[in-house]
C-alpha positions in Angstrom: 150.7 128.2 127.2 154.5 129.1 128.0 153.2 129.4 131.8 151.8 126.0 131.8 155.0 124.4 130.3 156.9 126.1 133.1 154.6 124.8 135.7 154.8 121.4 134.1 158.5 121.4 134.1 158.7 122.8 137.5 156.5 120.1 138.9 158.6 117.5 137.2 161.9 118.9 138.7 160.3 119.3 142.1 159.0 115.8 142.1 162.4 114.5 141.2 164.1 116.3 144.0 161.6 115.0 146.4 162.0 111.3 145.1 165.9 111.5 145.1 165.8 113.0 148.6 163.7 110.2 149.9 166.0 107.7 148.2 169.2 109.0 149.6 167.5 109.3 153.2 166.2 105.6 152.9 169.7 104.6 151.8 171.4 106.3 154.6 169.1 104.7 157.1 169.7 101.3 155.6 173.4 101.7 155.7 173.4 102.7 159.3 171.3 99.8 160.3 173.4 97.3 158.1 176.9 98.7 157.2 178.1 95.7 155.6 175.7 95.9 152.8 176.6 99.5 152.1 177.9 98.6 148.6 174.7 96.7 147.4 172.7 99.7 148.8 174.5 102.4 147.1 174.3 100.5 143.9 170.6 100.2 144.1 170.3 103.8 145.2 172.3 105.2 142.3 170.2 103.2 139.9 166.9 104.2 141.5 168.1 107.9 141.4 169.0 107.7 137.8 165.6 106.2 137.0 163.8 109.2 138.8 166.1 111.6 137.1 165.1 110.0 133.9 161.5 110.3 134.4 161.9 113.9 135.5 163.8 114.7 132.2 161.0 113.0 130.3 158.4 115.2 132.1 160.3 118.3 131.4 160.5 117.4 127.7 157.1 116.6 127.5 155.9 119.8 128.9 158.0 121.8 126.5 157.0 119.7 123.6 153.2 120.4 124.7 153.8 124.1 124.2 155.7 123.8 121.0 153.2 121.6 119.3 150.0 123.4 120.5 149.0 126.2 118.1 148.5 129.7 119.9 
């Protein structure tokens, strides 16, 4: 059971890393195309990254709770 929790937590973290990487890359592309909108783009990027990290944390907690609540 612990291995499955580690796998679930790892997948949540890897998914978050990919998501934040895509958000950051897309924001840099957008800023390069329209530099005058950099402030608005950065604000939206930070909010989106925070939401992705929140979902990843929820996934890690859910994986660990799944192990703690399931009898052996």
